[in-house]
C-alpha positions, 0 to 999 in steps of 0.5 A: 470730416469723412464723406457720407459714403465712407460713413455708410461703409463704416456703419454697415461694417459695424452693423454686421459685427454686432450681428455676427457677435450675437448681440442682436437676432433676426431683424432686432437692433439698429445703428446710427451715425451723425452725418452732419448738422441736423443729419443722421444715418439710421438703419431701415426698419425691418432690416437685418444688421447682418445683411445690411449694405451701405446704401440701405441706411436712411438719411433723416433730419433731427425731427426723424423725417426721411430725407433720402433712402429706399426704406423706412427709418428704424422705429427706434430712431427717436431713441437715437435722436434723443441721444444726439440731442443731449450729446453733441460730442457723440458721432454714433449710437447702437441699440442692441439686444445683448442676451446676458445683459437683458437676462439680468433685467428679466431676473430683476438683477443689476450689473454690479457696478463695484465688481469689475475694474474694466466696467468701472474704468470704461463706464463708471456705472451702467444705469438701467432705464425704466421700461419703455414699449419697444418701437415707440417714442417712450424709448427717447423719454427713458434714455434722455436724462441718463444718456447726458451722463453715461455712454452705456445704458441698459434698457429694462427687458429690451437691451442696451444703447451705447454711444461713442465718437464713432460707430466702432467706439459705440460697438466696443462699448457694447462688447465690453458691456455684454462681456462684463454681464457674462462674467458676472453671470458666471460669477453668480453660478460659482457663488457670489460677486465680490466688490473691489476694495473701496480704495481700489475703486477710488483709484479707478475713478481717479484714473478714469478722469486722468485718462479722459474717459469720463468723470470720477463722479460717474462711479457710484459712491455706494461702491463699498464692500457690502451685501453681495448680489443674490446668486441666480440659477441657470433658470433665473431662480434666485436664492 
C-alpha cells in the first residue's frame, strides 16, 4: 500500500484535473480516498479543487470525525462514506458537477443507456438518484443502494459520484460519463438518439463480464430499439 503522503499527492493531482476539465466550478465538488482501515482522506469544506495542495486534505474516520487536518472535512463526506461502506473494493470517490450531465436531469431527461457502446461497456448503465439536498446526509441515503452495483451515479440536479480502485480510476469514469452526456446532447440537436441493435448490446454486456469490468446483468434488459428520447433545444425545450 502506498504511503499517506503519496496518496495525498495523487488525490491533489486528480482534484486539479477535475477542476481544469471544467467538471466543477469555484468551490464545488469534493474528492476522497481510502487511507487505511476506517481512515479516509477528503477535501476540506469550501476548498477549490483547482488550488488544493496535498497537505490540505482532512483525515477522517468512518463516522466522519476529523482526525488530522487544518480545515473542516467536506459537508458531502457522508455520501463518500456511504460509498466506502457499501464497496470495500473501491479506493477513491469523486463528487463533481459535470455540466452536460446535470443539464440532462434539469431537463427531465435520462442518459440513454442503449446508445453508446463505451457507456454500456464501462458502466452497464448510469442510474439517476432521487433528489437530495446538497451538503446534507440525504446524499448518503440516495446513493447507498445504487452504489453497491454501479460505479457511476447521476445525482438529480446536483452532479455525479464516480468510484474506482484509485483516484485516477474514478476520474476516468467521470470523464467518460460527461463525454457520453455531451455526445448524446449533440445527437439530440441533430435529431434523435438511436439505440444499438439488441444483439450488439448483448455482445457488449457479455464482453463487459469477460473483461472483468462488471456484470453483464448491469446492462438494462430494456435496451431494445424503440421510441427514441425526445429531442431538446439549446434552451432545454423538448419537442
